[in-house]
C-alpha positions as CSV (number, residue, x, y, z in Angstrom):
1,M,28.1,127.6,128.1
2,K,30.2,125.8,125.7
3,K,29.7,129.0,123.4
4,V,31.6,130.4,126.3
5,I,34.3,128.9,126.2
6,S,34.6,128.3,122.4
7,S,34.9,132.0,122.6
8,L,38.1,131.7,124.9
9,I,40.2,129.9,123.1
10,I,39.9,131.5,119.4
11,A,40.7,134.5,121.9
12,C,44.0,132.8,122.8
13,A,44.9,131.5,119.7
14,A,44.4,135.2,118.6
15,I,46.6,136.6,120.8
16,T,49.2,133.6,121.0
17,A,49.4,133.6,117.0
18,S,49.8,137.5,117.5
19,A,52.5,137.5,119.5
20,A,54.2,134.5,118.3
21,P,57.3,135.3,116.4
22,S,57.7,134.2,113.0
23,I,60.3,131.2,112.3
24,L,62.5,133.8,110.0
25,S,62.4,135.7,113.0
26,L,63.1,132.7,115.4
27,K,66.2,131.9,113.4
28,H,67.7,135.4,113.7
29,S,67.0,136.4,117.3
30,I,67.0,132.4,119.6
31,S,69.2,131.8,122.4
32,D,70.4,128.7,123.9
33,N,72.2,128.4,127.2
34,S,72.3,124.8,127.5
35,I,73.8,123.8,123.9
36,T,76.5,121.3,124.1
37,Y,79.5,122.0,121.3
38,P,81.0,119.1,119.3
39,E,83.8,117.1,120.9
40,S,86.1,119.2,117.6
41,F,86.6,121.5,120.0
42,E,88.4,119.3,122.8
43,T,91.2,118.6,120.5
44,D,94.5,119.1,122.1
45,T,96.4,122.1,119.7
46,H,99.4,121.6,120.5
47,K,99.8,117.8,119.7
48,M,98.2,118.9,116.6
49,L,100.4,121.3,116.0
50,Q,102.8,118.5,115.5
51,N,101.4,117.2,112.9
52,W,104.2,115.7,110.2
53,Y,102.5,117.4,107.5
54,L,102.0,121.4,109.1
55,Q,105.5,121.0,110.6
56,N,107.4,119.5,106.8
57,Y,105.1,120.8,104.3
58,T,103.5,124.7,106.1
59,V,104.1,127.9,107.3
60,L,102.4,130.6,109.4
61,D,102.3,133.8,107.6
62,T,104.0,135.6,110.7
63,N,104.1,139.4,109.0
64,F,100.7,139.1,108.4
65,D,98.5,141.9,110.3
66,K,96.7,140.8,113.8
67,S,95.8,144.2,115.3
68,Q,92.3,142.9,113.9
69,P,89.7,143.2,115.6
70,L,88.7,140.0,117.7
71,N,85.1,140.7,117.6
72,A,82.6,142.9,115.1
73,T,78.7,144.1,115.6
74,D,76.0,142.0,115.2
75,E,75.4,143.9,111.7
76,V,79.1,143.1,110.8
77,Y,78.5,139.6,111.1
78,I,75.2,139.6,109.5
79,K,76.6,141.1,106.8
80,R,79.7,138.9,106.3
81,L,77.1,135.8,106.2
82,S,75.0,137.0,103.9
83,T,77.5,137.4,101.0
84,L,78.8,134.1,101.6
85,P,78.3,132.7,97.8
86,T,76.3,129.8,99.4
87,T,73.0,127.8,98.6
88,I,72.6,126.6,102.1
89,E,70.9,129.8,104.4
90,M,73.3,131.1,106.3
91,P,71.2,133.1,109.5
92,Y,72.4,134.9,112.2
93,N,71.6,134.5,116.1
94,Q,73.1,135.0,119.6
95,I,74.1,130.9,119.2
96,V,76.0,131.6,116.1
97,R,78.3,134.3,117.5
98,S,78.6,131.8,120.7
99,Y,80.9,130.2,117.6
100,I,82.4,132.7,115.6
101,N,83.3,133.8,119.6
102,M,85.0,130.3,120.1
103,Y,86.8,129.8,116.7
104,T,88.1,133.4,117.0
105,Q,89.8,134.1,120.5
106,R,90.1,130.7,122.4
107,K,90.5,128.6,119.4
108,R,92.3,130.6,117.4
109,E,95.2,128.0,117.5
110,L,93.2,125.6,116.2
111,V,91.8,127.5,113.5
112,E,95.4,127.7,112.0
113,A,96.3,124.6,112.2
114,M,93.1,123.8,110.3
115,L,93.7,126.6,107.9
116,G,97.2,124.7,107.2
117,M,95.9,121.3,107.3
118,S,92.8,122.3,104.7
119,L,95.8,123.5,101.8
120,Y,95.9,119.3,100.8
121,Y,92.3,118.3,102.0
122,M,89.7,120.6,100.8
123,P,90.5,120.3,97.3
124,I,89.4,116.4,98.4
125,F,86.5,117.8,99.7
126,E,85.5,119.9,97.5
127,Q,86.2,117.2,94.4
128,A,83.9,114.6,96.2
129,L,81.0,117.1,96.6
130,E,81.0,118.4,93.2
131,R,80.8,114.7,92.0
132,H,78.1,114.0,93.6
133,G,75.8,117.8,93.2
134,V,76.2,118.7,96.7
135,P,77.1,122.4,98.1
136,L,80.8,122.6,97.7
137,E,80.2,124.7,102.1
138,L,79.8,121.3,103.3
139,R,83.3,120.7,103.4
140,Y,83.7,122.8,106.2
141,L,81.5,120.0,108.0
142,P,85.0,117.8,108.6
143,V,85.9,121.3,110.4
144,I,83.6,120.4,113.1
145,E,83.5,116.9,113.3
146,S,87.2,116.1,113.4
147,A,89.0,119.2,113.2
148,L,91.0,118.5,110.0
149,N,92.1,115.6,111.9
150,P,91.4,111.6,109.8
151,D,92.5,110.0,113.2
152,A,90.0,111.3,115.3
153,V,87.9,109.6,117.4
154,S,84.6,110.6,119.5
155,K,84.1,109.0,122.8
156,A,81.0,107.0,120.6
157,G,83.5,105.6,118.3
158,A,82.7,107.5,115.2
159,T,85.7,107.9,113.6
160,G,88.2,110.0,110.7
161,L,87.3,113.5,109.0
162,W,83.7,113.0,108.5
163,Q,83.2,111.4,111.9
164,F,81.4,108.4,110.8
165,M,79.9,105.0,113.1
166,L,80.8,101.9,112.5
167,P,77.5,100.6,110.6
168,T,76.5,103.6,108.9
169,A,79.8,103.5,107.5
170,R,79.8,100.1,106.6
171,G,76.2,100.5,105.2
172,L,78.1,103.0,102.8
173,G,80.2,100.5,101.6
174,M,83.4,101.5,103.6
175,E,85.9,98.9,104.6
176,I,86.7,98.2,108.5
177,S,89.1,95.6,109.9
178,T,92.1,95.2,112.3
179,L,94.5,96.4,109.2
180,V,91.9,98.6,107.6
181,D,89.6,101.3,107.9
182,E,88.6,103.7,105.3
183,R,86.5,105.7,107.6
184,R,90.0,107.6,108.2
185,D,90.7,107.5,103.9
186,P,89.6,111.0,103.0
187,H,89.2,110.3,99.4
188,V,87.2,107.4,100.6
189,S,84.9,108.7,103.5
190,S,84.6,111.9,101.2
191,E,82.8,110.2,98.9
192,A,80.7,108.5,101.4
193,A,79.7,111.4,103.2
194,A,78.6,112.7,99.6
195,V,76.5,110.0,99.2
196,Y,75.2,110.1,102.4
197,L,74.2,114.2,102.4
198,K,72.6,113.9,99.6
199,Q,70.7,110.6,100.8
200,L,69.3,112.7,103.9
201,Y,69.1,116.3,101.9
202,N,66.7,114.4,99.3
203,M,64.3,112.6,102.6
204,Y,63.5,116.2,103.9
205,G,64.3,118.5,101.0
206,D,66.6,120.7,103.6
207,W,70.1,121.3,103.8
208,S,69.4,122.6,107.0
209,L,68.1,119.7,108.8
210,A,69.9,116.9,106.4
211,I,72.5,118.7,108.5
212,A,71.6,117.9,111.8
213,A,69.9,114.6,110.5
214,Y,74.0,113.7,110.0
215,N,74.8,114.7,113.5
216,C,72.2,112.3,115.4
217,G,70.7,110.6,112.6
218,P,67.6,110.9,111.2
219,G,65.7,108.9,113.6
220,N,65.9,111.5,116.1
221,V,65.0,114.8,113.3
222,N,61.9,112.7,112.6
223,K,61.3,112.6,116.0
224,A,61.5,116.3,116.4
225,L,59.7,116.6,114.0
226,R,56.7,114.8,114.8
227,R,56.6,115.9,118.3
228,A,56.6,119.8,116.8
229,G,53.6,118.9,115.1
230,I,55.0,119.7,111.4
231,E,54.5,117.0,108.5
232,D,54.4,119.5,105.3
233,K,57.7,118.9,103.9
234,K,57.8,123.1,102.9
235,D,57.3,123.7,106.4
236,K,60.6,121.8,107.3
237,D,63.0,123.7,108.8
238,F,66.1,123.0,111.4
239,W,65.3,126.3,113.0
240,S,61.6,125.6,113.8
241,I,62.3,122.0,115.4
242,Y,65.0,123.8,117.4
243,Y,64.3,123.0,121.3
244,F,62.8,119.5,120.1
245,L,66.4,118.5,119.1
246,P,69.4,116.7,121.7
247,Q,71.7,119.1,122.9
248,E,74.0,118.6,120.6
249,T,72.2,119.3,117.9
250,R,71.0,122.6,118.6
251,G,74.9,123.6,118.0
252,Y,75.9,121.3,115.8
253,V,74.3,123.7,113.1
254,P,74.7,127.2,114.4
255,A,78.5,125.4,114.8
256,F,78.5,124.7,110.9
257,I,77.3,128.6,110.4
258,A,80.1,129.6,112.4
259,A,82.5,127.3,110.5
260,N,81.9,129.0,107.5
261,Y,82.5,132.1,108.6
262,V,85.5,131.8,110.2
263,M,87.3,129.7,107.3
264,T,86.1,132.7,105.5
265,Y,87.2,135.5,107.5
266,Y,89.6,134.5,109.6
267,N,92.1,137.9,108.3
268,L,89.8,140.1,109.4
269,H,90.3,138.6,113.1
270,G,93.8,139.1,112.6
271,I,94.3,135.0,112.5
272,S,97.4,133.9,110.4
273,P,96.6,131.8,107.6
274,A,98.9,128.9,106.7
275,L,101.2,129.4,103.8
276,A,102.5,126.4,101.4
277,K,106.3,125.6,102.1
278,R,106.6,123.4,99.2
279,P,103.3,121.9,97.6
280,I,102.4,118.2,97.9
281,I,101.3,116.6,94.7
282,T,100.1,113.7,94.9
283,D,98.9,110.2,92.9
284,S,98.4,106.6,93.9
285,V,99.4,103.1,92.7
286,H,97.5,99.8,93.6
287,V,99.6,97.3,95.9
288,S,99.2,94.2,95.2
289,K,101.7,92.4,97.6
290,R,101.7,93.0,101.1
291,V,104.2,95.3,102.2
292,N,104.8,97.7,105.3
293,F,105.7,101.8,105.4
294,N,109.0,100.6,106.4
295,Q,110.1,98.6,103.3
296,I,108.5,101.7,101.8
297,S,110.2,103.8,103.2
298,Q,113.5,102.0,102.8
299,V,113.4,101.3,99.4
300,L,112.0,105.2,97.9
301,N,114.2,107.2,101.1
302,I,111.0,108.7,102.3
303,P,110.4,109.3,105.5
304,V,107.4,107.0,107.4
305,E,105.9,110.0,108.8
306,E,104.9,111.1,105.3
307,I,103.4,107.6,104.0
308,R,101.2,107.6,107.4
309,V,99.8,111.4,106.8
310,L,99.2,110.6,102.9
311,N,97.5,107.0,103.9
312,P,95.8,106.9,107.0
313,Q,93.5,104.5,106.8
314,Y,96.4,101.4,107.2
315,R,96.2,101.1,111.1
316,H,99.0,99.4,111.2
317,D,101.4,100.0,108.7
318,I,100.9,97.1,106.8
319,I,99.1,97.3,103.0
320,P,97.5,93.4,102.9
321,G,97.6,93.8,99.1
322,D,97.9,89.7,99.1
323,I,94.6,90.3,99.9
324,R,92.9,92.4,97.2
325,P,94.7,95.5,95.8
326,Y,94.8,98.7,97.8
327,S,95.6,102.1,97.0
328,L,98.7,103.6,98.0
329,V,99.3,107.9,98.0
330,L,102.7,109.1,98.0
331,P,104.2,112.4,96.4
332,S,103.7,112.0,92.6
333,M,107.5,112.2,91.7
334,Q,107.6,109.0,93.9
335,V,104.6,106.7,92.1
336,Y,106.8,105.7,89.0
337,S,109.7,105.1,91.6
338,Y,107.4,103.0,93.4
339,I,106.1,100.3,90.2
340,M,109.9,99.8,88.8
341,S,110.7,98.9,92.1
342,E,107.5,96.6,93.6
343,D,108.8,93.5,93.5
344,S,112.3,95.2,95.6
345,I,110.4,96.6,97.8
346,A,108.3,93.4,99.0
347,G,111.5,91.8,99.5
348,R,113.2,94.0,101.4
349,D,113.4,92.7,104.7
350,A,111.1,89.9,103.7
351,T,111.5,87.5,106.2
352,L,111.0,89.9,109.1
353,Y,107.4,91.2,107.7
354,A,106.6,87.7,106.8
355,R,103.2,86.7,107.5
356,R,103.6,82.3,107.9
357,S,100.5,80.3,106.1
358,V,101.5,77.2,107.2
359,V,103.7,76.1,110.5
360,E,104.4,73.4,112.5
361,P,105.3,73.3,116.0
362,T,108.9,73.0,117.0
363,S,109.7,69.4,117.7
364,L,111.5,68.3,120.9
365,E,114.3,67.0,119.0
366,E,114.8,70.6,117.6
367,L,115.0,71.7,121.0
368,E,117.7,69.2,121.6
369,N,119.7,69.7,119.4
370,N,119.7,73.6,119.2
371,G,119.7,74.8,122.7
372,E,117.0,77.1,124.2
373,F,116.8,81.1,124.1
374,T,117.1,83.7,126.1
375,T,116.9,87.5,125.8
376,K,119.4,89.5,125.4
377,L,119.6,93.5,125.3
378,V,120.8,95.4,122.2
379,V,121.9,98.8,121.8
380,K,121.7,100.4,118.6
381,T,122.5,103.3,116.6
382,H,119.9,105.4,114.4
383,K,120.8,108.3,112.8
384,V,118.0,111.3,112.4
385,K,116.5,111.4,109.2
386,R,114.7,114.6,107.4
387,G,111.3,114.7,109.3
388,E,111.7,112.4,111.3
389,T,109.7,112.6,114.9
390,L,110.5,111.0,118.1
391,S,107.4,109.4,118.2
392,G,107.8,107.8,114.5
393,I,111.5,106.8,116.0
394,A,110.0,105.5,119.0
395,K,107.4,103.8,117.0
396,K,109.7,102.0,114.7
397,Y,111.9,100.1,117.1
398,G,109.3,99.4,119.9
399,V,110.5,102.1,122.6
400,S,108.7,105.0,124.3
401,V,109.8,108.7,123.6
402,S,110.3,109.1,127.1
403,D,112.9,106.3,126.8
404,I,114.9,107.6,124.0
405,K,115.5,111.3,125.6
406,K,116.6,109.3,129.1
407,W,119.1,107.2,127.2
408,N,120.4,110.3,125.1
409,G,119.7,112.9,127.9
410,M,117.2,115.2,125.8
411,R,115.2,117.0,127.6
412,K,113.0,118.4,124.7
413,N,110.7,116.7,121.9
414,S,112.7,117.7,118.9
415,V,115.3,116.1,117.1
416,P,118.0,118.0,115.0
417,R,118.2,116.0,111.2
418,G,121.9,113.6,111.2
419,R,122.4,113.4,115.6
420,N,123.3,109.3,116.1
421,L,120.3,108.3,118.8
422,K,121.4,105.0,121.2
423,I,118.5,103.0,121.2
424,N,118.2,99.9,123.7
425,T,116.4,96.5,122.2
426,Y,115.8,93.4,123.5
427,E,116.6,90.5,120.9
428,R,115.4,86.7,121.6
429,V,118.8,84.5,120.3
430,R,119.6,81.3,121.0
431,I,122.8,79.5,123.6
432,E,124.9,78.1,121.7
433,K,126.3,74.7,123.4
434,P,130.2,75.4,123.6
435,A,132.6,73.2,121.4
436,S,134.7,72.5,124.2
437,D,131.7,70.9,126.3
438,T,131.0,68.7,123.2
439,I,134.9,68.1,122.4
440,S,135.9,66.5,126.6
441,E,132.1,65.2,126.3
442,A,133.2,62.9,123.6
443,N,137.2,62.2,125.6
444,T,134.9,61.2,128.5
445,S,132.9,59.0,126.6
446,E,136.1,57.4,125.2
447,R,138.2,57.0,128.0
448,L,135.1,55.3,130.0
449,A,134.9,52.9,126.9
450,E,138.3,52.6,126.9
451,A,138.8,52.0,131.0
452,S,135.4,49.2,130.2
453,S,138.0,47.5,128.0
454,D,140.3,47.2,130.1
455,A,138.6,46.2,133.2
456,E,137.0,43.4,130.9
457,K,140.4,42.3,129.7
458,A,142.2,41.8,133.3
459,V,139.1,39.6,134.0
460,T,139.6,38.0,131.0
461,E,143.3,37.1,131.4
462,T,142.5,36.6,136.0
463,V,140.2,33.9,134.7
464,A,142.7,32.3,132.0
465,A,144.9,32.1,134.9
466,V,143.3,30.7,137.5
467,A,141.5,27.8,134.8
468,S,145.2,27.3,133.4
469,D,146.4,26.4,137.1
470,T,143.6,24.6,137.7
471,A,144.6,22.3,135.3
472,K,147.4,21.3,135.8
473,K,146.8,20.0,139.6
474,A,143.8,18.4,138.8
475,K,144.1,14.6,137.8
476,K,144.1,13.7,133.7
477,T,140.5,11.6,134.5
478,A,138.9,15.1,135.2
479,A,140.9,16.8,132.4
480,P,137.9,16.6,130.2
481,A,135.8,18.5,132.3
482,T,138.4,21.2,133.0
483,Q,138.5,21.5,128.7
484,T,134.9,21.6,128.7
485,K,134.7,24.8,131.6
486,Q,137.1,26.6,129.5
487,K,135.8,25.9,127.0
488,K,132.1,27.5,128.1
489,S,134.2,29.9,129.8
490,T,135.0,31.7,126.2
491,S,132.1,31.0,124.4
492,T,130.7,32.9,127.3
493,S,133.0,35.5,127.4
494,S,133.0,35.4,123.3
495,T,128.3,36.5,124.0
496,K,129.2,39.1,126.7
497,S,131.5,41.0,123.9
498,K,129.1,40.4,121.3
499,G,125.9,40.8,123.6
500,G,127.0,45.2,123.7
501,F,124.5,45.3,121.4
502,T,121.2,44.9,120.3
503,N,119.9,45.7,116.5
504,H,117.0,48.3,115.6
505,K,115.3,48.3,112.7
506,V,114.1,52.5,112.1
507,K,110.2,52.8,112.1
508,K,108.8,55.1,110.1
509,G,108.9,59.0,111.8
510,E,111.5,57.9,114.0
511,S,114.5,60.0,115.1
512,L,117.7,59.6,116.6
513,Y,116.6,61.8,119.6
514,R,113.3,59.3,120.2
515,I,115.4,56.0,119.8
516,A,117.6,57.1,122.4
517,K,114.9,57.8,124.8
518,A,113.3,55.2,124.0
519,K,116.6,53.1,124.4
520,G,117.4,54.7,127.7
521,T,120.9,55.4,126.0
522,T,122.3,58.8,124.5
523,V,122.4,60.6,120.6
524,E,125.7,60.6,120.8
525,A,126.6,56.5,121.8
526,I,124.0,55.4,118.8
527,Q,126.2,58.0,116.3
528,K,129.4,56.5,118.2
529,A,128.1,53.1,117.8
530,N,126.9,53.2,114.3
531,G,129.9,55.7,112.8
532,M,127.4,58.7,112.4
533,S,128.2,62.1,112.0
534,G,125.1,63.8,111.5
535,S,121.5,62.6,113.0
536,A,119.9,61.7,109.4
537,I,118.5,58.3,109.4
538,R,116.2,56.6,107.3
539,E,113.3,54.5,107.2
540,G,113.6,50.7,107.6
541,Q,118.0,51.2,108.6
542,T,119.1,48.7,110.8
543,L,121.4,50.5,113.8
544,K,123.2,49.4,116.4
545,I,122.0,50.5,120.1
546,P,124.3,49.9,123.0
547,R,123.0,48.4,125.7
């Protein structure tokens, strides 16, 4: 019985082996309807086309022949892919074809935009890959990762051109903080990507697996290899573990192949290439002071939008050069200007952009003397400069694009250079005490003092008259007693006059406001009693305090 079973197992194995396709044939024939397209396919193409760089540095070739066929036969696709000058294998199958069709048909505008952005980004990618000995065809990974958008953020939190997750980025030495995110920096992130891809290749010895691990992580690739029962390094291949990989990763390598195809053969599908309107030649300078993009823009006369395009790593238009030196990318012709004007740039509207290192809370006395604050509507006029957009202007003043359009009766988002725009802003201003009120209060105090003096004088005169009359009518024997009473009355009047004030010796930390509050009087009364014009007092000084 055991011999029969063994014979059956051997026979089944032989049949299976003869029927099973080879890895080579599998990679060319595989079809999968359950793959998940990369998030870059969801990019808002219209918004991307509004990119400042595309609008100011590139132009589509309108004379390009768009009569080319959208599709080609399988044989043509295979031939074109096989002639690509790559070291990484570029096999063809129906999954690859579906991605090619996606790029050449539904995402034609996206390809046109990426071709425009590639004029700036591809040299950066190539230089980084070349320095680390990594195949140059990997320069198209950001095409499927971010659609060449440095500000792209995936649903999982991957950020930048190369879509690094935060732990991976920090493990590769990139800085990520509230102000700086080097995942968005084309130069820094490209260097990190080249290093990481080389590490993955050294781990698997196969570029297709390295690319897969870049997408889903080495852990998922290792798990797929174990489930497929592949241990020998020479047998390791993306297509041999295809169905053991996550759905998104299954489509990742085919998408990479399609990206290489479409960025090379776009002209054969009637897709307009982007032409350089004017060259953008950049250089970098180290910034050792804390500066805002607006300060740089105003002094060097560079649009803020251009600075943002060249330096997307600074999240809030702030370069924290006071912490450590940071790199600033500028058009080459402006680098020398920055070096010569560094102090002027840092000093431009310095109080507006200053960050306080030490601060004390406002005292009650200062609030009493300085008055209260209120919010006031201020209507400003902004003259549109070359290259400015409504979104950039709105961000500068802290308002929305819809508000600017409403205030200026605009329907479109485009705005011509030289137009004056009305901008409504609200500013915090101090409510100053009117001078007339101060004068009125002073006059009132003087009148009250005069009235009090007149009343006191009248009372004294009345007492004196009564005393004189009493003295005349009294007997001579009563004269001494009367005289004593008069003296006593005079003494009492004198004491009362002198007793209108008390003395107070100023202690350390005291102010006129606190002394007045403690003594139940006012600052103005103390100033008048001591002949003071201001509020300055010193420790040990003796003040007369009205009762």
